[in-house]
N, C-alpha and C positions, 0 to 999 in steps of 0.2 A: 379601825377595829377589824375590818375585812381582812387585813393582811396577818393579822394576828390568827385569824381562823385557818387561813392559807398555810400559814407556817405551821400550825400544830398538825392540821391534816396531811400536809406533806411529810412532816417528820414521823408522823404515825406510818405513813405508807412506806416511807425508806426503811424504817425498823422491822417493819413485817416483811419486806422485801428480803431483808438480809437474814432474818430468822426462818424464812420459808423453807430453805433445803433441809434444816434440823427438824422442823416440824413434819415435812413430808417423810422423813427416814424414821421418825421415833414414835408417832401416834397410829391410832387406828385410821381406818378409811374415812369414817364418819366423821372424825375430828379434822382430819386432811380436808375434807370437803367444806366443812364449816370454816375452816382457817382461809381456805381460798375464796368462799364466799365474802368474808369480811375483807379480804385484801383487795377483792374487786369493789365492794362497797367504798372503801377507802380511797382507792383511785377515783371512784365515782364522785364522790365527795368534793375532790380537789378540781376535778373537771366543771363541777356545779359551781363552786365559789369563783373560780377563775372566770367562767362565762358570765356570771352575775355581775362580777366586778367590770368586766369589759362593757356590758349592758348599761351598767349605772354610769360609767364615764361618758359613754355615748349619748345618754340621755341628759346628763350635765351639760357637755359640750353644746348639744342642740339647745337646751334650755338657756344658756349663756349668750348664744347667737341671736335668740328670739329678744332676749332682753336688750341687748345693745342695739338691735336693729330698729327698735320702736321710736 
């Protein structure tokens, strides 16, 4: 399920990057600022999901080692 969220957020970030030049040319300054804030939030979401995935995998490996070592 976590990979689904990563795919969705990554896809959203890529689409936003593609449309960013168009948005910056055609909208007002405040709309451009809000667009860039959403773009940063999308990338931050991807980073959070990836970091969470890595931490969960590390915890799972540590848990598996503890169980097999007893």
